[in-house]
Each structure stands twice: as C-alpha cells, then as structure tokens.
A tleap script that builds the chain and sets N, CA, C and O, in Angstrom:
source leaprc.protein.ff14SB
mol = sequence {
  NMET GLU PRO LYS VAL ILE CYS THR VAL VAL
  LEU ALA PHE ALA LEU ALA LEU SER SER LEU
  ALA GLN GLY GLU THR GLU MET CYS GLN VAL
  GLU PRO HIE GLN ARG GLN ASN CYS GLY HIE
  PRO GLY ILE THR ALA LYS GLU CYS GLU ALA
  LYS ALA CYS CYS PHE ASP SER THR VAL ARG
  GLY VAL PRO TRP CYS PHE GLN PRO ALA PRO
  ALA GLU GLU GLU CYS GLU CPHE
}
set mol.1.N position { -22.676 -18.043 18.550 }
set mol.1.CA position { -22.189 -18.439 17.179 }
set mol.1.C position { -21.465 -19.969 17.887 }
set mol.1.O position { -21.011 -20.096 19.024 }
set mol.2.N position { -21.549 -21.058 16.745 }
set mol.2.CA position { -20.988 -21.665 16.513 }
set mol.2.C position { -19.019 -21.717 16.380 }
set mol.2.O position { -18.315 -20.960 15.712 }
set mol.3.N position { -18.811 -22.264 16.798 }
set mol.3.CA position { -16.971 -22.087 16.590 }
set mol.3.C position { -16.641 -22.242 15.261 }
set mol.3.O position { -15.483 -21.914 15.005 }
set mol.4.N position { -17.322 -22.654 14.305 }
set mol.4.CA position { -16.818 -23.373 13.067 }
set mol.4.C position { -17.485 -22.075 12.244 }
set mol.4.O position { -16.898 -21.739 11.215 }
set mol.5.N position { -18.648 -21.348 12.629 }
set mol.5.CA position { -18.375 -20.280 12.281 }
set mol.5.C position { -17.650 -18.820 12.391 }
set mol.5.O position { -17.297 -18.023 11.522 }
set mol.6.N position { -17.550 -18.788 14.231 }
set mol.6.CA position { -16.862 -18.085 14.052 }
set mol.6.C position { -15.592 -18.174 13.557 }
set mol.6.O position { -15.070 -17.128 13.173 }
set mol.7.N position { -14.712 -19.651 13.450 }
set mol.7.CA position { -13.316 -19.421 12.431 }
set mol.7.C position { -12.981 -19.056 11.120 }
set mol.7.O position { -12.000 -18.440 10.703 }
set mol.8.N position { -14.696 -19.898 10.080 }
set mol.8.CA position { -15.130 -19.178 9.072 }
set mol.8.C position { -14.962 -17.907 9.265 }
set mol.8.O position { -14.029 -17.733 8.482 }
set mol.9.N position { -15.215 -16.623 9.836 }
set mol.9.CA position { -15.949 -15.374 9.581 }
set mol.9.C position { -14.202 -15.035 9.555 }
set mol.9.O position { -13.412 -14.567 8.735 }
set mol.10.N position { -14.130 -15.628 11.114 }
set mol.10.CA position { -12.232 -15.352 11.167 }
set mol.10.C position { -11.351 -15.145 9.579 }
set mol.10.O position { -10.817 -14.198 9.003 }
set mol.11.N position { -11.533 -16.422 9.333 }
set mol.11.CA position { -10.196 -16.643 8.467 }
set mol.11.C position { -10.612 -15.567 7.074 }
set mol.11.O position { -9.978 -14.909 6.249 }
set mol.12.N position { -12.486 -15.926 7.478 }
set mol.12.CA position { -12.815 -15.068 5.674 }
set mol.12.C position { -11.838 -13.386 6.047 }
set mol.12.O position { -10.918 -13.007 5.323 }
set mol.13.N position { -12.206 -12.792 7.002 }
set mol.13.CA position { -12.092 -11.389 7.721 }
set mol.13.C position { -10.164 -11.652 7.250 }
set mol.13.O position { -9.590 -10.885 6.476 }
set mol.14.N position { -9.514 -12.783 7.874 }
set mol.14.CA position { -8.308 -12.190 7.424 }
set mol.14.C position { -7.693 -12.765 5.782 }
set mol.14.O position { -6.497 -13.005 5.613 }
set mol.15.N position { -8.085 -12.824 5.365 }
set mol.15.CA position { -7.992 -13.034 3.815 }
set mol.15.C position { -8.120 -12.107 2.794 }
set mol.15.O position { -7.446 -11.947 1.777 }
set mol.16.N position { -9.816 -11.083 3.540 }
set mol.16.CA position { -9.894 -10.251 2.723 }
set mol.16.C position { -9.148 -8.654 3.252 }
set mol.16.O position { -9.369 -7.614 2.632 }
set mol.17.N position { -8.159 -8.730 4.624 }
set mol.17.CA position { -7.540 -7.757 4.901 }
set mol.17.C position { -5.976 -8.215 4.172 }
set mol.17.O position { -5.298 -7.384 3.568 }
set mol.18.N position { -5.528 -9.739 4.354 }
set mol.18.CA position { -4.394 -9.915 3.116 }
set mol.18.C position { -4.234 -9.584 1.865 }
set mol.18.O position { -3.212 -9.177 1.314 }
set mol.19.N position { -5.705 -9.849 1.252 }
set mol.19.CA position { -5.698 -9.141 0.133 }
set mol.19.C position { -5.777 -7.886 -0.377 }
set mol.19.O position { -5.254 -7.624 -1.460 }
set mol.20.N position { -6.335 -7.118 0.231 }
set mol.20.CA position { -5.944 -5.616 0.829 }
set mol.20.C position { -4.485 -4.916 0.926 }
set mol.20.O position { -3.855 -4.058 0.308 }
set mol.21.N position { -4.303 -5.744 2.021 }
set mol.21.CA position { -2.235 -5.609 1.890 }
set mol.21.C position { -1.819 -5.620 0.931 }
set mol.21.O position { -1.386 -4.508 0.628 }
set mol.22.N position { -1.697 -6.320 0.219 }
set mol.22.CA position { -0.651 -7.166 -0.976 }
set mol.22.C position { -1.324 -6.588 -1.975 }
set mol.22.O position { -0.832 -6.905 -3.058 }
set mol.23.N position { -2.578 -5.613 -2.099 }
set mol.23.CA position { -2.746 -4.388 -2.944 }
set mol.23.C position { -2.502 -3.560 -2.743 }
set mol.23.O position { -2.422 -2.809 -3.715 }
set mol.24.N position { -2.327 -3.239 -2.008 }
set mol.24.CA position { -1.268 -1.723 -1.269 }
set mol.24.C position { 0.107 -2.092 -1.307 }
set mol.24.O position { 1.015 -1.376 -1.728 }
set mol.25.N position { 0.207 -3.138 -0.890 }
set mol.25.CA position { 1.875 -3.231 -1.671 }
set mol.25.C position { 1.960 -3.137 -2.991 }
set mol.25.O position { 2.832 -2.340 -3.336 }
set mol.26.N position { 1.482 -3.563 -3.717 }
set mol.26.CA position { 2.048 -3.645 -5.254 }
set mol.26.C position { 2.025 -2.315 -5.633 }
set mol.26.O position { 2.583 -1.878 -6.639 }
set mol.27.N position { 1.346 -1.627 -4.791 }
set mol.27.CA position { 1.699 0.127 -5.398 }
set mol.27.C position { 1.832 0.339 -4.921 }
set mol.27.O position { 0.763 0.903 -4.690 }
set mol.28.N position { 2.842 0.701 -3.533 }
set mol.28.CA position { 3.771 1.016 -3.408 }
set mol.28.C position { 5.248 0.989 -4.052 }
set mol.28.O position { 6.149 1.785 -3.789 }
set mol.29.N position { 5.342 -0.769 -5.512 }
set mol.29.CA position { 6.459 -0.985 -5.781 }
set mol.29.C position { 6.691 -0.317 -6.854 }
set mol.29.O position { 6.298 -0.777 -7.926 }
set mol.30.N position { 7.859 1.775 -6.766 }
set mol.30.CA position { 8.007 1.996 -7.370 }
set mol.30.C position { 9.835 1.882 -7.388 }
set mol.30.O position { 10.555 1.636 -6.421 }
set mol.31.N position { 10.139 2.077 -8.425 }
set mol.31.CA position { 11.664 1.869 -8.517 }
set mol.31.C position { 11.442 3.327 -7.683 }
set mol.31.O position { 10.426 4.022 -7.670 }
set mol.32.N position { 12.783 3.568 -6.963 }
set mol.32.CA position { 13.515 4.305 -6.379 }
set mol.32.C position { 13.652 5.510 -6.780 }
set mol.32.O position { 13.451 6.596 -6.237 }
set mol.33.N position { 14.149 5.092 -8.154 }
set mol.33.CA position { 14.764 7.129 -8.986 }
set mol.33.C position { 13.433 7.066 -9.814 }
set mol.33.O position { 13.464 7.715 -10.859 }
set mol.34.N position { 12.494 6.526 -9.586 }
set mol.34.CA position { 10.696 6.921 -10.639 }
set mol.34.C position { 10.185 7.603 -9.709 }
set mol.34.O position { 9.214 8.231 -10.130 }
set mol.35.N position { 10.473 7.838 -8.210 }
set mol.35.CA position { 9.153 8.078 -7.462 }
set mol.35.C position { 9.069 9.340 -7.698 }
set mol.35.O position { 9.937 10.052 -8.203 }
set mol.36.N position { 7.455 9.798 -7.140 }
set mol.36.CA position { 6.884 11.201 -7.872 }
set mol.36.C position { 7.066 11.525 -6.320 }
set mol.36.O position { 7.170 10.473 -5.690 }
set mol.37.N position { 7.130 12.552 -5.587 }
set mol.37.CA position { 7.472 13.212 -4.487 }
set mol.37.C position { 5.662 13.770 -4.232 }
set mol.37.O position { 4.966 14.460 -4.977 }
set mol.38.N position { 5.216 12.926 -2.430 }
set mol.38.CA position { 3.956 13.123 -2.366 }
set mol.38.C position { 4.100 14.378 -0.812 }
set mol.38.O position { 3.025 14.912 -0.539 }
set mol.39.N position { 5.135 14.730 -0.037 }
set mol.39.CA position { 5.365 14.951 0.958 }
set mol.39.C position { 6.728 16.078 0.922 }
set mol.39.O position { 7.559 16.446 0.091 }
set mol.40.N position { 6.284 16.452 2.811 }
set mol.40.CA position { 7.017 17.634 2.063 }
set mol.40.C position { 9.022 17.130 3.463 }
set mol.40.O position { 8.968 16.366 4.426 }
set mol.41.N position { 10.204 17.803 3.039 }
set mol.41.CA position { 10.948 16.900 3.422 }
set mol.41.C position { 10.725 17.310 5.570 }
set mol.41.O position { 10.406 18.327 6.186 }
set mol.42.N position { 11.116 15.854 6.011 }
set mol.42.CA position { 10.383 15.286 6.885 }
set mol.42.C position { 9.263 14.934 7.698 }
set mol.42.O position { 8.954 14.614 8.846 }
set mol.43.N position { 8.680 15.200 6.256 }
set mol.43.CA position { 6.823 14.093 6.762 }
set mol.43.C position { 6.779 12.687 7.321 }
set mol.43.O position { 7.147 11.732 6.637 }
set mol.44.N position { 6.355 12.559 8.496 }
set mol.44.CA position { 6.515 10.866 9.003 }
set mol.44.C position { 5.495 9.933 8.343 }
set mol.44.O position { 4.485 10.483 7.904 }
set mol.45.N position { 5.584 8.846 8.229 }
set mol.45.CA position { 5.249 8.016 7.880 }
set mol.45.C position { 3.735 7.571 7.916 }
set mol.45.O position { 3.211 6.994 6.963 }
set mol.46.N position { 2.921 7.952 9.351 }
set mol.46.CA position { 2.155 8.413 8.861 }
set mol.46.C position { 1.283 9.818 8.441 }
set mol.46.O position { 0.068 9.734 8.260 }
set mol.47.N position { 1.774 10.704 8.345 }
set mol.47.CA position { 1.346 11.701 8.044 }
set mol.47.C position { 1.287 11.425 6.370 }
set mol.47.O position { 0.336 12.005 5.846 }
set mol.48.N position { 1.940 10.823 5.655 }
set mol.48.CA position { 2.111 10.415 4.144 }
set mol.48.C position { 0.502 9.657 3.735 }
set mol.48.O position { -0.355 9.859 2.874 }
set mol.49.N position { 0.749 8.304 5.357 }
set mol.49.CA position { -0.253 7.378 4.734 }
set mol.49.C position { -1.644 8.157 4.773 }
set mol.49.O position { -2.572 7.717 4.095 }
set mol.50.N position { -1.765 8.983 5.333 }
set mol.50.CA position { -2.612 10.025 5.429 }
set mol.50.C position { -3.175 10.699 4.518 }
set mol.50.O position { -4.310 11.157 4.388 }
set mol.51.N position { -1.805 10.716 3.600 }
set mol.51.CA position { -2.176 11.565 2.247 }
set mol.51.C position { -2.855 10.359 1.167 }
set mol.51.O position { -3.975 10.560 0.697 }
set mol.52.N position { -2.364 9.565 0.950 }
set mol.52.CA position { -2.955 8.143 0.625 }
set mol.52.C position { -1.952 8.551 -0.469 }
set mol.52.O position { -2.048 8.965 -1.625 }
set mol.53.N position { -0.875 8.240 0.445 }
set mol.53.CA position { 0.720 8.474 -0.477 }
set mol.53.C position { 1.522 6.810 0.259 }
set mol.53.O position { 1.001 5.971 0.994 }
set mol.54.N position { 2.912 6.862 -0.323 }
set mol.54.CA position { 3.753 5.850 0.005 }
set mol.54.C position { 4.921 5.354 1.049 }
set mol.54.O position { 6.068 5.044 0.728 }
set mol.55.N position { 4.627 5.353 1.746 }
set mol.55.CA position { 6.288 6.066 2.402 }
set mol.55.C position { 7.474 4.644 2.679 }
set mol.55.O position { 7.137 3.507 3.010 }
set mol.56.N position { 8.462 4.984 2.505 }
set mol.56.CA position { 9.438 3.754 2.240 }
set mol.56.C position { 10.764 4.981 2.599 }
set mol.56.O position { 11.211 5.939 1.968 }
set mol.57.N position { 11.103 4.313 4.049 }
set mol.57.CA position { 12.816 5.433 3.887 }
set mol.57.C position { 14.030 4.285 3.563 }
set mol.57.O position { 15.164 4.720 3.764 }
set mol.58.N position { 13.952 3.001 3.131 }
set mol.58.CA position { 15.026 2.659 2.841 }
set mol.58.C position { 16.654 2.832 1.889 }
set mol.58.O position { 17.800 2.393 1.983 }
set mol.59.N position { 15.802 3.833 0.900 }
set mol.59.CA position { 16.845 3.945 0.326 }
set mol.59.C position { 16.866 6.123 0.492 }
set mol.59.O position { 16.148 7.092 0.737 }
set mol.60.N position { 18.691 5.591 0.021 }
set mol.60.CA position { 18.457 7.917 0.351 }
set mol.60.C position { 18.955 8.457 -0.674 }
set mol.60.O position { 19.822 8.026 -1.434 }
set mol.61.N position { 18.402 9.393 -0.685 }
set mol.61.CA position { 18.669 10.638 -2.159 }
set mol.61.C position { 17.784 10.592 -3.164 }
set mol.61.O position { 18.153 10.810 -4.318 }
set mol.62.N position { 16.381 10.276 -2.830 }
set mol.62.CA position { 15.159 9.768 -3.716 }
set mol.62.C position { 14.205 10.084 -2.235 }
set mol.62.O position { 14.594 9.899 -1.081 }
set mol.63.N position { 12.702 10.672 -2.730 }
set mol.63.CA position { 11.400 10.749 -2.240 }
set mol.63.C position { 11.501 9.633 -1.093 }
set mol.63.O position { 12.017 8.554 -1.385 }
set mol.64.N position { 11.007 9.870 0.243 }
set mol.64.CA position { 10.545 8.464 1.312 }
set mol.64.C position { 8.909 8.453 0.850 }
set mol.64.O position { 8.376 7.362 0.648 }
set mol.65.N position { 7.884 10.112 0.640 }
set mol.65.CA position { 6.702 9.821 0.494 }
set mol.65.C position { 6.757 9.640 -0.970 }
set mol.65.O position { 7.738 9.848 -1.685 }
set mol.66.N position { 5.770 9.291 -1.277 }
set mol.66.CA position { 6.133 9.192 -3.117 }
set mol.66.C position { 4.402 8.896 -3.300 }
set mol.66.O position { 3.520 8.740 -2.455 }
set mol.67.N position { 4.380 8.899 -4.580 }
set mol.67.CA position { 2.731 8.565 -5.714 }
set mol.67.C position { 2.982 6.746 -5.087 }
set mol.67.O position { 4.014 6.143 -4.795 }
set mol.68.N position { 1.770 6.393 -5.075 }
set mol.68.CA position { 1.546 5.571 -5.647 }
set mol.68.C position { 1.704 5.484 -7.271 }
set mol.68.O position { 1.764 6.237 -8.243 }
set mol.69.N position { 1.736 3.896 -6.910 }
set mol.69.CA position { 2.050 3.180 -9.402 }
set mol.69.C position { 0.567 3.665 -9.183 }
set mol.69.O position { -0.103 3.757 -8.154 }
set mol.70.N position { 0.068 4.156 -11.505 }
set mol.70.CA position { -0.881 3.791 -10.815 }
set mol.70.C position { -1.265 2.391 -10.784 }
set mol.70.O position { -0.549 1.509 -10.309 }
set mol.71.N position { -3.108 2.093 -11.615 }
set mol.71.CA position { -3.367 0.790 -11.067 }
set mol.71.C position { -3.486 0.714 -12.905 }
set mol.71.O position { -4.030 1.597 -13.569 }
set mol.72.N position { -2.858 -0.516 -13.481 }
set mol.72.CA position { -3.270 -1.413 -14.522 }
set mol.72.C position { -4.462 -1.499 -15.340 }
set mol.72.O position { -5.451 -2.203 -15.545 }
set mol.73.N position { -4.184 -0.992 -15.515 }
set mol.73.CA position { -6.070 -1.516 -16.526 }
set mol.73.C position { -5.977 -2.330 -16.912 }
set mol.73.O position { -4.845 -2.550 -17.343 }
set mol.74.N position { -7.224 -3.663 -17.132 }
set mol.74.CA position { -7.298 -4.835 -17.526 }
set mol.74.C position { -7.889 -4.663 -19.261 }
set mol.74.O position { -8.965 -4.211 -19.651 }
set mol.75.N position { -6.733 -5.210 -20.053 }
set mol.75.CA position { -7.437 -5.450 -21.687 }
set mol.75.C position { -8.776 -6.041 -21.501 }
set mol.75.O position { -8.798 -6.772 -20.511 }
set mol.76.N position { -9.833 -5.969 -22.093 }
set mol.76.CA position { -10.864 -6.632 -22.417 }
set mol.76.C position { -11.472 -7.055 -24.129 }
set mol.76.O position { -12.149 -6.376 -24.901 }
set mol.77.N position { -10.930 -8.371 -24.272 }
set mol.77.CA position { -10.368 -8.136 -25.732 }
set mol.77.C position { -12.254 -8.951 -26.172 }
set mol.77.O position { -12.601 -9.106 -27.343 }
savepdb mol mol.pdb
quit
C-alpha cells in the first residue's frame, strides 16, 4: 500500500476510536450522588467494565462501579 493510503486509514481508525471513547466518557458523566450501583464492594475496574458499567474511584462514599447515564434521545420535528 502507498504511504498516503496507510496514513489515511490510520487517521480514520484513530478518529473512529476517539469518537467511541468520547461517547463512553459522556455516558459515564454521572453526578456522584446520583450513581446507581452496578457492582459489589471491592469490584475492580476491569470487572466493572466487563459488566458494561462505569468505574470511577475518585469520590469516596458513593458507588465506584455504576450504571452509565441513559442515552439522550433526539427529538425529530
């Protein structure tokens, strides 16, 4: 393959992964005291993510493994 084609494919792939990661990050933006528990005490980040849940251990006293925020539906007029 030509170097330009390879660079284009790599760039497209990187943008796609970036887009997916941003969507996941947005889904995990839940106010700490609004989190709905999704795991057991002592669950690891890997175990939590395997359950398709969000993990954030930066706030004490709230669930670290929690349900992602519901996807917002767009209204069509």
